[in-house]
Backbone as a chain_set.jsonl record, in Angstrom:
{"seq": "MIGLRARQPGVDGDEGGAQEQLVGPLHAVEGSAGRAAAADHTEVQALCGEWVQVVPVEDVPDDTGLCPVCQHGG", "coords": {"N": [[137.878, 68.612, 130.479], [136.184, 69.768, 127.551], [136.278, 71.983, 124.708], [134.995, 74.146, 122.109], [135.907, 76.332, 119.447], [134.672, 79.604, 118.747], [132.951, 80.338, 115.736], [134.55, 82.065, 113.097], [133.771, 84.656, 111.047], [134.498, 84.718, 107.588], [136.819, 83.273, 107.953], [136.248, 80.644, 108.734], [134.503, 77.939, 107.138], [131.158, 77.666, 105.674], [129.862, 75.525, 106.729], [127.921, 73.797, 109.198], [128.591, 73.324, 112.732], [129.069, 71.562, 115.842], [127.422, 73.13, 117.316], [125.673, 75.827, 115.905], [127.301, 78.182, 115.982], [129.845, 77.334, 116.691], [133.029, 75.742, 116.068], [135.13, 72.909, 115.197], [138.586, 71.95, 115.605], [138.227, 69.917, 118.621], [139.161, 71.213, 121.809], [141.284, 70.85, 124.621], [140.502, 71.622, 127.961], [141.4, 72.92, 131.102], [140.221, 71.483, 134.125], [138.96, 72.933, 136.53], [138.877, 75.615, 135.647], [137.441, 75.23, 133.305], [134.961, 74.268, 134.274], [134.05, 76.542, 135.644], [133.84, 78.377, 133.513], [131.903, 77.076, 131.982], [129.703, 77.195, 133.703], [129.315, 79.949, 133.816], [128.894, 80.547, 131.18], [130.945, 81.572, 129.561], [133.937, 82.302, 127.618], [136.969, 80.347, 127.713], [140.469, 79.816, 128.129], [142.034, 77.345, 126.271], [144.27, 74.483, 126.627], [146.105, 74.785, 124.563], [146.108, 77.481, 124.117], [144.124, 78.649, 122.596], [141.023, 80.432, 122.58], [138.015, 79.226, 123.819], [134.647, 77.839, 123.981], [133.211, 75.938, 126.514], [131.775, 72.783, 125.976], [129.139, 70.34, 126.241], [129.818, 66.84, 126.094], [127.962, 65.311, 124.669], [127.071, 67.082, 122.735], [128.939, 67.154, 120.749], [129.951, 66.316, 117.515], [130.614, 62.98, 116.307], [132.793, 62.791, 114.565], [134.591, 64.801, 115.177], [137.786, 65.85, 115.772], [140.576, 66.031, 118.133], [142.45, 68.916, 118.935], [145.757, 69.023, 117.764], [147.842, 70.21, 119.281], [146.75, 70.424, 121.861], [146.363, 67.7, 122.3], [148.954, 66.607, 122.293], [150.289, 68.149, 124.063], [151.808, 70.383, 123.315]], "CA": [[136.753, 69.245, 129.83], [136.456, 70.068, 126.151], [135.673, 73.195, 124.201], [135.047, 74.445, 120.68], [136.148, 77.739, 119.151], [133.597, 80.327, 118.077], [133.125, 80.502, 114.296], [135.056, 83.376, 112.702], [133.333, 84.974, 109.691], [135.577, 84.932, 106.635], [137.908, 82.341, 108.225], [135.675, 79.302, 108.76], [133.528, 77.664, 106.083], [129.751, 77.861, 106.012], [129.292, 74.287, 107.247], [127.554, 73.851, 110.609], [129.399, 72.544, 113.662], [128.297, 70.947, 116.92], [126.404, 74.154, 117.494], [125.83, 76.665, 114.722], [128.342, 79.193, 116.078], [131.103, 76.755, 117.161], [133.711, 74.877, 115.111], [136.197, 72.043, 115.689], [138.67, 70.739, 116.406], [138.034, 70.023, 120.063], [140.311, 71.701, 122.567], [141.294, 70.428, 126.018], [140.38, 72.729, 128.905], [141.68, 72.543, 132.491], [138.972, 71.176, 134.813], [138.291, 73.953, 137.34], [138.608, 76.77, 134.783], [136.378, 74.819, 132.386], [133.686, 74.226, 134.998], [133.637, 77.927, 135.907], [133.426, 78.956, 132.24], [130.644, 76.442, 131.593], [128.652, 77.728, 134.571], [129.106, 81.363, 133.497], [128.714, 80.666, 129.733], [131.99, 82.451, 129.051], [135.046, 81.615, 126.971], [138.094, 80.001, 128.567], [141.638, 79.491, 127.328], [142.363, 75.922, 126.213], [145.671, 74.185, 126.901], [146.919, 75.262, 123.444], [146.051, 78.937, 124.074], [142.923, 79.077, 121.856], [139.876, 80.756, 123.422], [136.94, 78.317, 123.442], [133.486, 77.69, 124.851], [133.075, 74.565, 126.993], [130.568, 72.155, 125.454], [128.896, 68.978, 126.724], [130.291, 65.796, 125.177], [126.866, 64.866, 123.802], [126.863, 68.071, 121.674], [130.077, 67.106, 119.837], [129.824, 65.273, 116.495], [131.554, 61.866, 116.456], [133.974, 62.935, 113.709], [135.371, 65.979, 115.573], [139.046, 65.443, 116.386], [141.193, 66.87, 119.152], [143.536, 69.798, 118.516], [147.05, 68.335, 117.947], [148.632, 70.83, 120.359], [146.133, 69.988, 123.117], [146.541, 66.265, 122.415], [150.348, 66.253, 122.557], [150.843, 69.025, 125.08], [152.704, 71.398, 122.785]], "C": [[137.17, 69.576, 128.399], [135.744, 71.343, 125.735], [135.82, 73.288, 122.703], [135.201, 75.944, 120.504], [134.932, 78.342, 118.46], [133.949, 80.501, 116.599], [133.572, 81.936, 113.985], [134.636, 83.66, 111.261], [134.525, 85.279, 108.786], [136.754, 83.986, 106.818], [137.399, 80.906, 108.116], [134.656, 79.155, 107.634], [132.105, 77.872, 106.576], [129.088, 76.608, 106.563], [128.999, 74.432, 108.733], [128.482, 73.002, 111.45], [128.504, 71.89, 114.69], [127.139, 71.855, 117.319], [126.676, 75.124, 116.358], [127.012, 77.631, 114.807], [129.713, 78.645, 116.468], [131.692, 75.807, 116.124], [134.791, 74.059, 115.801], [137.52, 72.521, 115.175], [138.356, 71.002, 117.878], [139.313, 70.515, 120.711], [140.174, 71.235, 124.006], [141.318, 71.66, 126.919], [140.627, 72.196, 130.309], [140.365, 72.491, 133.266], [138.296, 72.311, 135.553], [137.97, 75.205, 136.52], [137.47, 76.458, 133.818], [135.014, 74.787, 133.05], [133.167, 75.63, 135.275], [133.131, 78.59, 134.629], [132.099, 78.373, 131.774], [129.481, 77.009, 132.408], [128.298, 79.164, 134.215], [128.813, 81.607, 132.023], [129.688, 81.672, 129.13], [133.065, 81.628, 128.352], [136.166, 81.38, 127.979], [139.257, 79.633, 127.658], [141.947, 78.004, 127.442], [143.852, 75.735, 126.487], [146.603, 74.696, 125.809], [146.935, 76.785, 123.334], [144.848, 79.497, 123.33], [141.803, 79.383, 122.847], [138.675, 79.979, 122.921], [135.769, 78.417, 124.405], [133.394, 76.218, 125.238], [131.74, 74.025, 126.501], [130.393, 70.772, 126.081], [129.325, 67.961, 125.664], [129.19, 65.387, 124.209], [126.562, 65.854, 122.667], [127.964, 68.048, 120.618], [129.869, 66.0, 118.806], [130.925, 64.223, 116.651], [132.846, 62.059, 115.678], [134.835, 64.151, 114.041], [136.623, 65.533, 116.316], [139.537, 66.434, 117.419], [142.334, 67.678, 118.546], [144.866, 69.095, 118.77], [147.882, 68.914, 119.087], [148.071, 70.418, 121.712], [146.411, 68.499, 123.354], [147.96, 65.899, 122.843], [151.02, 67.183, 123.566], [151.887, 69.992, 124.589], [153.774, 70.803, 122.005]], "O": [[138.358, 69.653, 128.085], [134.739, 71.734, 126.329], [136.649, 72.61, 122.097], [134.694, 76.73, 121.304], [134.249, 77.673, 117.685], [135.099, 80.775, 116.253], [133.038, 82.896, 114.54], [135.094, 82.979, 110.343], [135.441, 86.006, 109.17], [137.608, 83.896, 105.936], [138.034, 80.058, 107.488], [134.025, 80.13, 107.226], [131.875, 78.21, 107.738], [127.888, 76.613, 106.839], [129.736, 75.109, 109.451], [129.096, 72.062, 110.945], [127.315, 71.685, 114.445], [126.035, 71.399, 117.616], [127.813, 75.227, 115.898], [127.666, 77.877, 113.794], [130.666, 79.418, 116.57], [130.958, 75.147, 115.388], [135.308, 74.448, 116.848], [137.557, 73.442, 114.359], [138.236, 72.147, 118.314], [140.412, 70.261, 120.218], [139.072, 71.226, 124.554], [142.055, 72.614, 126.671], [140.118, 71.134, 130.667], [139.499, 73.347, 133.088], [137.151, 72.636, 135.24], [136.9, 75.792, 136.685], [136.632, 77.317, 133.542], [134.022, 75.226, 132.467], [131.968, 75.881, 135.152], [132.114, 79.283, 134.649], [131.261, 79.093, 131.232], [128.405, 77.27, 131.868], [127.137, 79.563, 134.295], [128.515, 82.736, 131.634], [129.315, 82.508, 128.306], [133.101, 80.404, 128.48], [136.3, 82.107, 128.963], [139.045, 79.184, 126.532], [142.101, 77.466, 128.538], [144.604, 76.706, 126.568], [147.762, 75.009, 126.083], [147.699, 77.331, 122.537], [144.573, 80.693, 123.418], [141.647, 78.676, 123.842], [138.339, 80.051, 121.739], [135.874, 78.994, 125.487], [133.49, 75.345, 124.376], [130.712, 74.697, 126.586], [131.375, 70.109, 126.414], [129.199, 68.219, 124.467], [129.468, 65.14, 123.036], [125.86, 65.493, 121.723], [127.928, 68.846, 119.681], [129.633, 64.852, 119.184], [132.035, 64.54, 117.076], [133.891, 61.548, 116.083], [135.723, 64.501, 113.264], [136.53, 64.908, 117.372], [138.994, 67.529, 117.564], [143.098, 67.162, 117.73], [145.095, 68.614, 119.879], [148.562, 68.165, 119.79], [148.835, 70.093, 122.62], [146.665, 68.089, 124.487], [148.154, 64.993, 123.654], [152.197, 67.011, 123.882], [152.767, 70.391, 125.351], [154.626, 71.52, 121.48]]}, "num_chains": 1, "name": "protein.A"}
């Protein structure tokens, strides 16, 4: 499963993301924890430790890359 981090005022630019309040890069999320978070609309910890919201693949822009830590496993 994949997730995006919530936009942080003063840290992230004013450009829109996949959803107005979420920003890339994508983060990898463990399957069962991700499914539970998606069902409850809550944040979940990604493999890299970042807290993210699980998003459907179709809501992710094509140019959004994967977090290097999630991609390489640390």
